[in-house]
C-alpha positions in Angstrom: 26.7 -49.2 -43.7 29.6 -50.9 -42.9 30.2 -53.7 -40.1 30.3 -51.7 -37.1 33.7 -53.6 -35.7 35.1 -54.9 -32.7 36.4 -51.1 -31.4 32.3 -49.9 -32.0 31.1 -52.3 -30.6 33.2 -51.7 -27.2 32.1 -48.4 -28.0 28.9 -48.1 -28.0 28.7 -50.5 -24.4 30.9 -48.0 -23.0 28.4 -45.4 -23.3 25.6 -47.3 -22.9 26.5 -48.1 -20.3 27.9 -44.2 -18.9 23.3 -43.6 -19.5 21.8 -46.6 -19.1 23.8 -46.8 -15.7 26.9 -44.5 -14.0 24.6 -41.5 -15.5 21.5 -41.5 -13.2 24.1 -43.2 -10.2 25.7 -40.4 -10.2 22.4 -37.9 -10.8 20.5 -40.4 -7.9 23.6 -39.3 -4.8 23.3 -35.3 -6.5 19.8 -35.7 -6.2 19.6 -37.2 -2.5 19.0 -35.4 0.7 21.0 -35.9 3.9 20.0 -36.0 7.5 23.4 -35.9 9.7 26.1 -37.2 6.8 23.8 -39.9 6.1 21.4 -40.4 2.4 17.4 -40.5 2.9 14.6 -42.6 1.0 12.0 -40.7 0.2 9.5 -40.7 -0.4 8.0 -37.4 -3.5 5.6 -36.1 -1.0 8.3 -35.4 1.2 10.8 -34.3 -1.3 7.4 -32.3 -2.3 7.8 -30.6 1.4 10.6 -30.1 1.6 10.7 -27.7 -1.8 7.6 -26.6 0.2 9.0 -25.2 3.1 13.0 -24.0 1.2 10.8 -21.3 -1.0 9.3 -21.0 2.9 12.0 -19.8 4.0 13.2 -17.8 1.4 9.4 -16.2 2.4 9.7 -15.7 5.6 13.5 -14.1 5.2 11.8 -11.6 2.9 9.5 -10.8 5.9 12.7 -10.1 7.7 14.1 -8.0 5.9 11.0 -5.5 5.9 10.9 -6.5 9.5 15.0 -5.1 9.6 14.1 -2.2 7.7 10.9 -0.3 9.1 12.3 -0.9 12.3 15.4 1.4 12.0 13.3 4.0 8.5 15.3 7.5 7.3 14.3 10.1 9.3 11.7 12.6 6.6 14.4 14.7 5.1 15.2 11.4 4.0 11.7 11.2 1.9 12.9 10.2 -1.2 15.4 7.7 -0.6 13.3 5.7 1.8 9.7 6.1 -1.1 12.2 4.6 -3.6 13.3 1.7 -0.5 9.8 0.4 0.4 8.0 1.3 -3.2 10.2 -2.1 -3.9 9.5 -3.6 -0.5 6.2 -2.8 -1.4 6.0 -4.8 -4.5 8.6 -7.6 -2.9 5.7 -9.2 -0.7 2.9 -8.0 -3.6 5.2 -11.2 -6.0 5.2 -12.8 -3.0 2.2 -13.0 -2.2 0.9 -13.7 -5.7 3.1 -16.5 -5.1 1.7 -17.5 -2.5 -1.8 -17.3 -3.3 -1.2 -19.3 -6.3 0.9 -22.0 -4.2 -0.8 -25.5 -3.4 1.4 -26.8 -0.3 1.1 -29.6 0.6 -1.3 -31.1 2.3 0.1 -30.9 6.5 0.8 -27.0 5.4 -2.4 -26.4 4.7 -2.5 -24.0 8.4 1.0 -23.1 8.3 0.7 -21.9 3.7 -2.8 -19.3 5.5 -0.1 -17.9 8.5 2.0 -17.9 5.8 0.0 -15.1 3.7 -1.0 -13.6 6.6 2.8 -12.6 7.5 3.0 -11.6 3.8 0.1 -9.6 3.7 0.8 -8.2 7.3 4.4 -7.1 6.6 3.3 -5.5 3.5 1.2 -3.8 5.2 3.7 -1.8 8.0 5.6 -1.8 3.6 2.7 0.2 2.2 1.8 2.2 5.6 5.3 3.4 6.4 6.0 3.8 2.4 1.9 5.9 3.3 4.7 8.1 5.4 6.7 9.9 3.6 4.1 11.0 1.2 1.3 12.6 3.8 3.9 12.7 6.9 1.2 12.0 9.1 2.7 10.5 12.3 -0.2 7.5 12.2 1.0 5.5 9.4 4.0 5.1 12.2 2.1 3.9 15.1 1.0 1.3 13.1 3.8 0.1 12.0 5.1 0.2 15.5 1.7 -1.5 16.2 2.3 -3.9 14.4 5.8 -4.8 13.8 6.2 -7.0 16.8 3.3 -8.7 16.2 4.9 -9.9 11.9 8.4 -10.6 14.3 7.2 -12.7 16.7 5.2 -14.9 13.4 8.2 -15.0 11.5 10.2 -16.3 14.9 6.8 -19.0 15.4 6.6 -19.9 11.8 10.5 -20.2 11.2 10.7 -22.2 14.2 7.3 -24.7 12.7 9.8 -24.7 9.2 12.5 -26.1 11.5 10.4 -28.8 13.0 9.5 -29.9 10.2 11.9 -30.7 8.0 14.1 -33.3 7.3 17.3 -30.9 6.9 18.7 -28.6 9.4 18.8 -24.8 8.2 21.6 -22.6 6.7 23.8 -21.7 9.4 23.7 -18.8 10.7 18.9 -19.4 10.7 17.0 -19.3 13.6 19.2 -19.4 16.1 16.8 -17.8 18.8 16.2 -19.1 22.0 12.5 -21.1 22.2 9.4 -18.0 23.5 6.5 -21.1 24.4 4.1 -22.4 21.7 4.7 -22.7 17.8 0.6 -21.2 18.7 0.0 -17.8 15.8 -1.7 -14.7 17.9 -4.4 -15.1 17.3 -4.9 -10.9 16.3 -2.8 -11.0 13.3 -6.5 -11.4 11.2 -7.0 -7.4 12.5 -4.2 -6.7 10.2 -5.8 -8.6 7.6 -8.7 -7.1 7.7 -7.7 -3.8 7.5 -5.9 -3.7 4.3 
């Protein structure tokens, strides 16, 4: 094996410097959260909480999409298309339920986690009721959807406001611009819907 010359040593030193110093600095800068343009040094627990909040926001967006579809259901003549759309939403809610049930929340999020599970369950129940309506055209299904839709929207808005208050990062633009409508205490009646499932 030939003896390394000065060029080999210089190249090796430059690669070692890039690998050991520059790369970690660049990765650290890109992974560091910023609040109002200032980098924040965060504990691993806080980073876990931020990932949890981001995942919770995705689930709340799913629930909002279900609510939007249920608030303007197509007429009975479009039962086939509506059934396909509702089946997709029921399946998405089932997947979200499975993911959230298997997720261990960070310590201070345990109550929020239960409320989020209840909201996903309610959204799934309402989508299932609407889906059942297109199967048998029984107006009782639509009555359940109508009663539960306002409650689901209220609960989702409360959870969105709570997540906004707990998060260091501002939410993506266009979300959570609703006015404050009172305390963040969830309605007790969500449990009724959970039992109805």
